[in-house]
C-alpha positions as CSV (number, residue, x, y, z in Angstrom):
1,M,17.7,12.1,-10.0
2,A,21.2,12.6,-8.7
3,D,19.9,12.6,-5.2
4,V,17.9,9.4,-5.8
5,E,21.1,7.8,-7.1
6,R,23.0,8.9,-4.0
7,L,20.3,7.5,-1.7
8,A,20.0,4.3,-3.6
9,A,23.8,3.8,-3.3
10,R,23.6,4.3,0.4
11,Y,20.4,2.7,1.4
12,H,18.9,0.5,-1.3
13,Q,18.9,-3.3,-0.6
14,P,18.3,-5.4,-3.7
15,G,16.9,-8.9,-3.5
16,P,13.7,-10.8,-3.0
17,R,13.4,-10.3,0.7
18,A,15.1,-6.8,1.1
19,M,14.3,-4.9,4.3
20,R,14.9,-1.4,2.9
21,Q,14.5,-0.1,-0.6
22,V,14.6,3.2,-2.4
23,V,11.9,3.9,-5.0
24,M,11.6,6.5,-7.7
25,A,8.5,8.3,-6.5
26,P,7.3,11.7,-7.6
27,T,4.1,12.8,-5.8
28,T,1.8,12.6,-8.8
29,P,3.0,11.9,-12.4
30,T,0.2,13.9,-14.0
31,F,0.9,17.3,-12.5
32,S,3.8,17.3,-10.0
33,V,6.5,16.6,-12.6
34,N,7.2,18.1,-16.0
35,P,5.9,15.5,-18.5
36,E,9.2,15.4,-20.4
37,T,11.0,14.6,-17.1
38,L,8.8,11.6,-16.5
39,R,10.5,9.3,-19.0
40,E,13.9,10.4,-17.7
41,L,12.8,9.5,-14.1
42,A,11.5,6.1,-15.3
43,R,14.6,5.2,-17.2
44,A,16.9,6.5,-14.4
45,G,15.0,4.5,-11.8
46,R,15.0,1.3,-13.8
47,G,18.7,1.8,-14.7
48,L,19.4,1.8,-10.9
49,G,17.2,-1.3,-10.4
50,L,14.5,0.7,-8.6
51,R,10.8,0.3,-8.7
52,L,8.5,3.2,-9.6
53,H,5.7,4.5,-7.4
54,S,3.3,7.5,-7.2
55,H,-0.3,8.5,-6.4
56,L,-2.9,8.5,-9.2
57,S,-6.6,9.1,-9.8
58,E,-7.3,9.8,-6.1
59,T,-10.0,12.3,-6.7
60,F,-12.1,13.5,-9.7
61,N,-9.8,16.5,-10.0
62,Y,-6.9,14.2,-11.0
63,V,-8.9,12.8,-13.9
64,E,-10.4,16.2,-15.0
65,Y,-7.0,17.8,-14.9
66,C,-5.4,15.1,-17.0
67,R,-8.2,15.2,-19.6
68,D,-8.2,19.0,-19.8
69,V,-4.4,19.5,-19.9
70,H,-3.1,16.3,-21.5
71,G,-6.2,15.1,-23.5
72,M,-6.1,11.6,-22.1
73,T,-6.9,9.6,-19.0
74,P,-4.3,9.3,-16.2
75,V,-3.4,5.7,-16.9
76,E,-3.1,6.5,-20.7
77,F,-0.8,9.4,-19.7
78,C,1.4,7.2,-17.6
79,G,1.6,4.7,-20.4
80,E,2.7,7.4,-22.8
81,H,5.5,8.3,-20.4
82,E,6.8,4.8,-19.5
83,W,5.1,4.8,-16.1
84,L,3.3,1.4,-16.4
85,G,4.6,-2.1,-15.8
86,E,5.2,-4.8,-13.3
87,D,7.7,-2.6,-11.5
88,V,5.2,0.2,-11.0
89,W,2.4,0.6,-8.5
90,F,0.1,3.6,-7.7
91,A,-1.7,4.5,-4.5
92,H,-5.4,5.1,-4.5
93,M,-6.6,4.6,-8.1
94,V,-10.1,5.5,-6.9
95,H,-11.4,7.0,-10.2
96,V,-10.4,4.5,-12.9
97,A,-12.3,4.4,-16.2
98,D,-13.5,1.1,-17.7
99,S,-11.0,1.6,-20.5
100,E,-8.1,1.9,-18.1
101,L,-8.6,-1.5,-16.4
102,P,-7.4,-3.6,-19.3
103,I,-4.3,-1.5,-19.6
104,L,-3.4,-2.0,-15.9
105,A,-4.0,-5.7,-16.2
106,E,-2.0,-6.1,-19.4
107,T,1.0,-4.2,-18.0
108,G,0.8,-5.7,-14.5
109,T,0.7,-2.3,-12.9
110,G,-0.3,-2.5,-9.3
111,I,-2.4,-0.6,-6.8
112,A,-1.8,0.3,-3.1
113,H,-5.4,0.4,-1.9
114,C,-5.9,3.0,0.8
115,P,-9.6,2.8,1.8
116,Q,-9.3,4.7,5.2
117,S,-7.5,7.6,3.6
118,N,-10.0,7.7,0.8
119,C,-12.9,7.6,3.2
120,R,-11.2,10.2,5.4
121,L,-11.0,12.6,2.5
122,G,-14.3,11.7,0.9
123,S,-12.5,10.6,-2.3
124,G,-14.5,7.5,-3.0
125,I,-13.9,3.8,-3.2
126,A,-11.5,2.1,-5.6
127,R,-12.8,-0.7,-7.8
128,V,-10.5,-3.2,-6.1
129,P,-12.6,-6.4,-6.3
130,E,-12.9,-5.8,-10.1
131,M,-9.2,-5.0,-10.4
132,A,-8.3,-8.2,-8.5
133,A,-10.6,-10.3,-10.7
134,R,-8.8,-9.0,-13.8
135,G,-5.4,-10.0,-12.4
136,I,-4.3,-6.4,-11.5
137,P,-1.9,-6.7,-8.5
138,V,-3.6,-5.4,-5.4
139,S,-2.0,-4.4,-2.0
140,L,-3.1,-2.6,1.1
141,A,-1.7,0.6,2.4
142,V,-2.5,3.4,4.8
143,D,-1.3,6.5,2.9
144,G,0.3,9.2,5.0
145,A,-0.5,10.8,8.4
146,A,-2.1,13.8,6.8
147,S,-5.1,11.7,5.7
148,N,-4.9,8.7,8.1
149,E,-4.1,9.5,11.7
150,A,-4.1,5.9,12.9
151,A,-1.9,4.2,10.2
152,D,-3.3,0.9,11.5
153,M,-3.1,-2.0,9.0
154,I,-5.6,-4.1,11.0
155,Q,-8.1,-1.3,10.7
156,E,-7.2,-0.8,7.1
157,A,-7.9,-4.5,6.4
158,H,-11.2,-4.3,8.4
159,T,-12.3,-1.2,6.5
160,T,-11.4,-2.9,3.2
161,W,-13.6,-5.9,4.0
162,M,-16.5,-3.7,5.1
163,I,-16.7,-1.0,2.5
164,H,-16.6,-3.4,-0.5
165,R,-19.3,-5.6,1.0
166,A,-21.4,-2.5,1.6
167,L,-20.9,-1.4,-2.0
168,G,-21.0,-4.7,-3.8
169,G,-22.9,-7.1,-1.6
170,A,-21.9,-9.9,0.9
171,D,-20.1,-11.8,-1.8
172,A,-18.0,-8.9,-3.1
173,V,-15.0,-9.5,-0.9
174,T,-14.1,-12.3,1.6
175,V,-11.8,-11.9,4.6
176,E,-9.4,-14.3,2.8
177,D,-9.3,-11.9,-0.1
178,V,-8.3,-9.0,2.2
179,I,-5.6,-11.1,3.9
180,H,-4.2,-12.1,0.5
181,W,-4.0,-8.4,-0.6
182,G,-2.3,-7.4,2.6
183,T,0.3,-10.2,2.5
184,S,1.0,-11.8,-0.9
185,G,-0.4,-8.8,-2.7
186,G,1.9,-6.4,-0.9
187,A,4.9,-8.6,-1.6
188,R,4.0,-8.8,-5.3
189,V,3.7,-5.0,-5.9
190,L,7.0,-4.5,-4.0
191,G,8.8,-7.2,-6.0
192,L,9.6,-9.3,-2.9
193,D,9.0,-12.8,-4.1
194,Q,10.3,-14.6,-1.0
195,V,7.9,-12.9,1.5
196,G,4.1,-12.6,1.8
197,E,3.2,-16.2,2.7
198,L,4.1,-18.9,5.3
199,A,5.9,-21.6,3.4
200,P,9.2,-23.4,3.4
201,G,12.0,-21.3,2.0
202,R,10.1,-18.0,2.5
203,A,11.1,-15.3,5.0
204,A,9.9,-16.1,8.5
205,D,7.5,-13.2,8.9
206,L,5.0,-14.1,11.7
207,V,2.6,-12.2,14.0
208,L,1.0,-13.7,17.1
209,Y,-2.0,-11.8,18.2
210,D,-3.8,-11.8,21.6
211,L,-7.4,-12.3,20.8
212,D,-8.6,-12.0,24.4
213,Q,-11.1,-9.1,23.8
214,P,-14.8,-9.8,23.8
215,R,-15.1,-8.7,20.1
216,Y,-13.1,-11.8,19.1
217,F,-15.0,-14.3,21.2
218,G,-17.1,-16.9,19.4
219,M,-15.3,-16.5,16.0
220,H,-15.7,-19.7,14.0
221,D,-12.2,-19.2,12.7
222,P,-9.7,-17.3,15.0
223,A,-7.4,-16.7,12.0
224,I,-9.9,-14.2,10.5
225,A,-10.7,-12.5,13.8
226,P,-8.5,-9.3,13.4
227,V,-9.9,-8.5,10.0
228,A,-13.5,-9.4,10.7
229,G,-13.6,-8.0,14.2
230,G,-11.5,-4.9,13.6
231,G,-10.5,-3.1,16.8
232,S,-6.9,-3.3,18.0
233,A,-5.8,-6.9,18.2
234,S,-2.8,-6.8,20.5
235,V,0.5,-8.0,19.0
236,R,2.0,-10.5,21.5
237,H,5.1,-11.5,19.4
238,L,6.3,-10.5,16.0
239,L,9.0,-11.9,13.8
240,V,10.4,-10.3,10.7
241,D,12.6,-12.6,8.6
242,G,13.1,-14.7,11.7
243,Q,14.2,-11.8,13.9
244,V,12.1,-10.9,17.0
245,R,10.8,-7.3,16.6
246,V,8.0,-7.4,19.2
247,R,8.2,-9.5,22.4
248,D,5.4,-9.7,24.9
249,G,3.7,-6.7,23.4
250,A,6.8,-4.4,23.5
251,I,9.4,-3.4,20.9
252,P,12.8,-4.3,22.4
253,G,14.9,-1.1,22.7
254,L,12.1,1.3,21.9
255,D,11.7,4.2,24.3
256,L,7.9,4.6,23.8
257,A,7.6,7.4,26.4
258,G,10.4,9.3,24.7
259,L,8.8,8.9,21.3
260,R,5.5,10.2,22.7
261,Q,7.2,13.2,24.1
262,R,9.0,14.0,20.8
263,A,5.7,13.8,18.9
264,A,4.1,16.1,21.4
265,D,7.0,18.6,21.0
266,V,6.7,18.6,17.2
267,V,3.0,19.2,17.4
268,A,3.5,22.0,19.8
269,E,6.1,23.6,17.5
270,L,3.8,23.3,14.5
271,N,0.9,24.9,16.4
């Protein structure tokens, strides 16, 4: 907690369109932290103005462990230890019981939906369309490199659209739903209420894609092409809060060849 306080003092940016924030984030509240410490972490984080984040119910083992050791479901356990609320979001939430959905909705606790990671590990598919219909905040994420080698948000969005239609039918999820989760939904779970949509007074976050690959030809609406077509839509220009971060397909000032070499060196060292 002392180190989080130190990091927050040095790096955390408050405000509705912050670029860098520190979050109180133990790996998993149900088994990676002493239960008595959880309330202390929650209170300390909130006292510092930080949001709370962790991973929850990613596999059946999470649920079984919580029932066996704590005698309750993971969401119930988090509620008992002050880890639910509009300032809390959990990654995965694949195995959520019917009884847990109303609790998440009532408390405004969010989910970072990571379908590619869940598919990669064979964990299952989160009940995201049902969660969204209940008003539970939904965002998209890629998890970490250990379970998602690409970390590609376009592919994440495409996978989200495909798997829920495969599971629930063609009306289960629209491209517009997925775009909403990946933009406004992400802003909501992060507490950034001036980003996530293109509107007067909001942060000028804008991506211009090159849709010159055959997979995008003939789309009735080019705006949905990256999500519906998947692949790797090339970023031509990208602005973040009005600042140019990608110009003509390149990140200004980034030594991409040097980055590639450093990555190769690290992999060689690990091997």
